[in-house]
N, C-alpha and C positions, 0 to 999 in steps of 0.2 A: 660625545663631548661637544661636537659641533652644534648640538641643539642649544648649548648655552649661548651661542652667538645668534642663532636664528629664532630664538624664542619670541622676539618681537621685531617689528619693522624698524628699519633705520630711521633716525630722526636727526634734525639739525642740532647744533651745539647749544646747550643751555649755559648760562653764566654760572649757575650753581643749581644742583638738584637735591642737595641734602638739607633738610630743615635745620635751622640754626640751633635749636635746643638739643637736637640729637648730636650735632657736631660738638657742642659745648660739653655735653656729658662724656663723649668719647675723650675729648682733650683733658677733662678733669681726671678721668681714670688713667690716662697715659702719664699725666704729670705725677701721679702718686704711685705708678707702677714700681719704681725702685724701692719704695718704702714697704710694700706689702705684696706678697705673691697673690693674695686674693684680689687686690686691685689690678695687678698685671693679668691675672686670669680673667677678670671681669672685662678688661679692655680687649683681650683676645676674643672672648665670647661675643662681645659687642660687634667686632668686625665680622665674625661669622654670621651673626644675625643681620647685619647691614648688607652682607653679600646676598643672603637669601631674600631680603626685602627688595634689593635692587633687581634681582633676577625676575621676580614676579611682578614688580610694579613699574620699573623704568625701561624705556626703550634703549636699544643699542645706539650709541652715538657714532656717526660716521667719522672715521679718522681724517683729520684735515692735513696731515703731513706724513712724510716717511718716518719722522720721529715718533709720532703717535702710533702709526702702524707697527713700529718696532715694539711698543709696549704691549699691544695686543698679541703679537707673536710670542713675546717673552713669557707672558702668563700661560699661554697655551703649552709651550714647551716645558715650563716648570711643572705644570700639572702632569704632563706625560712622565717626566722623570720621577715625580712623587708616587704615581701609580705603580711604576715599574719597581721602585725601591720597596714599596709596601708589599708587592707580590713576592719579591725575593725573600723578604722577611717572613711572609706568611708560610712559605714552604717549610722553613725550619721550625716555625712555631707549631704548625699542625703535626709535623713529623714527630716532634718530641713532646707534644701536648703541653707546651709551655703556656702559662697563664697570660692572657692578653691584657689583664689589668696592669701588668708591669710594662706595657709598651704604649704609654700615653704619647710618647714622642711621635710615633708613626701616625697615630690618629690625628693628633693636633696639626702636624705638618700637612697631612693630606686634606683635612678640612679647610685649612687656611688657603691651600692651593685652589680648591674649588671656589672659595669665597673671592679670591683675587681674580679668578677667571670670570666671575660674574660682575665684580665691581669695576674693573678697569675699562671694559667697553661701555659702561653705562653711567658711571658716576663722574661728575665734574664739580670742581670746587671754584668758588670765587677767589679773587686775589686776596681778599681779606681773610678768607678761611685758610688759605695757604700760609699767610703770615701768622695766623693764630696757631697753626701746627708747629711752625718754627719756634714760636714763643713757648708752647707747651713742652717741646723737647728740651729747650733751654732750662725751663723751670724743673723738668725732670732731672736734669743734671745736678741742680741744687738739692733736690730730694736725695739723690744718690750720695752726694758728698756729706750730707748730714748723717746718713746711715754709716758711711765709712768712718767719719770722725768719731762717732759714738763707739764703733767697733774698735778702732785703734786706741782711743783714749781711755775708754771704760770697759772694754771687753764685751760689749753687747754683741749678740749674734746677728749675723746678716739674715735677711728674710729667707734666703735659701742657702744651700751650700755656697760658700763664698767664691769658689772657682767659677761655677756656672753663673752665679749672680754677677760677678765682675765681667764675665764674658758677655752677658747681656748688655751691660753698660758700654762695652767696647762696640757692640753692634749698633747701639743707638747713636754713639758718637760718629760712626761711619755714615749714618743716615744724614747727618748735618753737613758732611763734606761738600756735596754739590751745591748746597745753598751758599757756601762761602765763595763759590766760583761764578754764581749766576749774575749776569749783568742786568737781568730784568727785575731784580729785587733791590730795593733801596739799600744804600751802603750801611745804614744803621742796623738793618736786619741781618745783613751779612756779618756785621760785627757781633750781633746777638748770637748767631750760629757759631761764630768763632769762640766766643766766651763759653757757650755750651760744650763745645768739644774740649776746651782746656779744663773745664770743671769736671767733665766726665773722666778725663785722663787722670786728674788729681784724685778723684774718688777711687779709681782702679789702683793707683799707686798705694793709697792708704789702706786699701782692703787687704793687701799682703798676698793676693792671689797670684802666685808667680805664673801660672798657666795663662792668665789673662794679659800678662806683660808681653806675651808674644804678639799681641795686636799692635803694639807701638810702631814697629817698622813700617807697616802699611800706612798708618795714619800720618806718620812723619813724612814719608815719601810723597803721599798724596798732597800734603801741605806744601811741599816744595814744587809739585806740579802746578798747583793753584797759583803759587807765588810767581812762577815762571810765566804763567798765562797772563797775569796782570802786567808783568814787565814787557811781554811781547805785544800786549794789546793796547799799548799807548798810555798806560798808567805811569806817571812819572816815578823815576827811581827814588826821588826824595820822599814821596808819599809812602812808597813801599818800605823804605828804610825807617821812616818815622813809625809806621805801623809795627815793624819788626822790633824796634827799640821799645815801643810801648808794651808789646807782649813780653819782651825780656824783662823789663822792669816789673811788670805784673807778676811774672813767675818768681822773681827774687822776693817781692813783697809777700806773696802767698807762702813761699817756702820759709820766710822769716816768721810770719805770724802763725803758720800752721806747720811746724817742723816735722810733724808726723809724715807729711808727704814725702820727705826725704829719708827720715829715720826708718820707717817701716820697710820700704823696698831695699834699703841698704842692709838692714838686718836679715831680711828674708833671703836675699841673694847670698850673703855670707854663710847663712845656714846651709843653703843649697850646695855651695862649693865644698863645705866641710863634709856634707853627707856623700857627695860624689867621690871625694877622696877616700873616705872610709870604705866605700863599697869596692872601689877598684884597687886599693892598696892593702886591704886586709887579706890575710892568707885564707881565712875561713869565713864562710857565710854564717855568722853567729847571730843570735837574737839581738845583740847590741847594735850590730851593723844594719840589720834588716828592720829593726824597730824605729825607722825614720821614714819620713814622707817619701824621699827619693829612693832610699834603700828598699823599702817595701815594693815600690813600683818595679825597680830593676829585677829584684828577686822573682816576683810573680811573672814578669815577662820572660825571664830565662826559663822558668819551669813550664810556662805555657808552650814554648816552642816545641818541647818534647811531645806533649800530648796532641798538639796540632798535627804533627807528622803522622801520628797513628790514626787519626780520623779527619783528614783534610776536607772531605766533601760535605759532610753533614754535621760535623761537630759532635757535641755531647749533650746539649740542652742546658737550660738554665740551672736546674737542680744539681746536675753533676758538676757544673762549673763552680757552684758554691761549695760543694763537697771537696773539690780539688783545692780550693783556697784554704779551707779549714785544715786539710791534711798538710799542705805545704807550710802553713803557719806553725803547726804543731812540730813538724820536723825541724824547723829552724828556731823553735821556741820564740817566735815573734808574735807578740800580742796584736800589733797593728795589723799584721796580715790576717790573723784569725778573725779580726773584727770586720774585715771587708766582705762585701757581697759581689763586687765586680773587680775587674783586672786593671782599672785605671788606664785603659787605652781602648778607644772605640774600635780600632782595627783588630786588636788581639781579642777583645771581648766578643766581637762578632764572629771571629773564626772559631773560638772555643765553643761558643753557643751553637752555631749553625754552619760551621765550615765555610766553604766557598760561597754558599748562598747568603750567609750572614755578612761576609765581607763585601759581596756584590751590593747588598742593600745599603751598607755604609757608604760605599764609593759612589753609588748612583745618586744619592742626595748631593754629594760633593760635586759630581759631574754636572748635575742640574744647575747648581749655583755658578759653576764655571761657564757653562753654556749660556746661562742668563747674562753673565757679564759680557760674553762675546757678542751676543745680539745687541745689547745696549751700547757696547763700545762703538759699533758701526754708525749709530745714529744719535745716541745720547751719551757722548763720551764722558761727560762729567758724572752723569748718573751711574755709569759703570764703576766709578770709584766706590760707591756705596755697595753695589752688588758684589764687586770684587773683594771689598773689605769683609763682607759676610762670608764669602767663600774662603778667603784666607784665614779668618779667625776660626771658622769651623774646622778646617783642615788641620791647622796647627794645634788647636786645643785638643783635638781628638787623639793626638799622639800621647798625651800625658794624662788624659782623663776620659771617663766614659760618661759624657754629659747627657746622652740620651736616656740614662737611667733616672734622670730627675725631670720633674714636670716643668719647672720654671724655664729651663733652657729652651725647650721647644716653643713655649709661649713667647719668649723674647725674640727668637728667630722670626716667628710669625708677625709680631708687632713691628719689628724692624723692616721686614719685607713690605708689609702693608703701608708703612710710613714712606718708604722709598717711592712706591708707585703713587700714593696720594699726593705727595709733594709735586709730582710731575703732571698731575691731572688738573692743575689750576689754570685759570684763564690766561695768566701772564707767564706761565712756566714754559721755558724753551730756551735752549742755548743755541 
C-alpha cells in the first residue's frame, strides 16, 4: 500500500490539477444523486476513475502542514480498516459459499478507500472549485427535498429504500457542517451551506424514514458547537442572534408552506409508539402484533438470539438466514416477516450469517470511521464533525436496519467521504 505514496516523486503544490470540465461533470452527477441511484452510482464510479487517473498521472504533493499530513494519515488508516473488514467478511463468505454478488457494500467501500488513498496525496482544488462543490451539495439538497415532497404528497417511491436513501441525505448534510464553521470561506457561502443542511434535514423529515431521524442529534449538537465557536471567536452576539432568528423564521415559514415536514414525522413517530406498546403489552406474539414495522424487527431479533447462541463463531450463512426468517414468519403468521430477506439489524444480520467474523466485519468499518474522526479531531477539528457524523449515523442506523444489503447506501457513504476530503484539499481550506 505504501506504493500508492511512492509511485511518483513529490512535487510542489498546484493551485488546481483537476481539469474544469471533469470537475463540472462530477458536480452535475453529485447534484442529481438524490434523484436517481444511477446518478449516484455514476458519481461514485467517477470518483473511482478519478482516483485511478490521479494515481497514474499526478505526482504526490508534499504536505504543507500538520493538518494536511493528518489527511494523508487518515486515508491510509481508513484503507487498512476497510481491508481488515473485507477479510473478516470473506472468511464467512467462503466458508458458507455465499454469493459475492450480494455484497456490493464491501466492494464499493473498499474501492472508494483505494481511490481516496490515491486522491488525497495528489489532487488539489482551486478556491473556486471548492465553492462549486459547496454549491453542488446545496443544490443536491433541493433535489432531495423535491423527491421527498413527491413521496409525501403523492406517494411516489424514493429512488432506493427510503431508510438508506434518507441515511445518505443525512451523510451529505454532515459534509456541509465544517463549511459553516470555516472562516476562510466567505459568509455568503457559509450561509449557502447552512441552507443546504436545513433543506437536507427537511427532506429527511418528509421521507418518513424513522431510522434516519437518528442523525438529528449529531447535526443539532454540531450546530451548537459551530454557534459557540462564532461567539467565542469575536463574532458579535447580535449578529448571531439575528442569524438564529432568521433561521427560526425560515423554519416556521417552511413548515407553514410545506406542512408535510411536520405532519409526516409526527405521524410516523405516533405509529412507532403504538407499535412498541403493542409488542410489549400484548400477551402473545400474534400476527397482528408482529405484522408491523417495529413488531417484525423486535420479533426477528428475539428469535435470532436463540440461533446465534447455537453457532456463535461462524453463523449459518445467507441461505439459512433467509430460511430462518420464512420459518419464523410462518410460526407467527406474520406476512411482513415472511417477506423479509434480512434481519433489519446490521449487527444481528452479521452474527446470524457469519458469527463472530460477520460481527467483526461490521464493527471494523465502524471502528475505522471512529478512528478517522480521532485523527482529524487532532488537527482538523471542524472536519471531524463530518467524519464523526458519518460514524454516528452508520452506527445508529445499523441498529434498526441492515443497510449493507442495499447498493445505494455504500454509494452514499463513499460520496460523502470523498466530498469531506475534497473540501479540505482546496487552496484556501484550513481552520
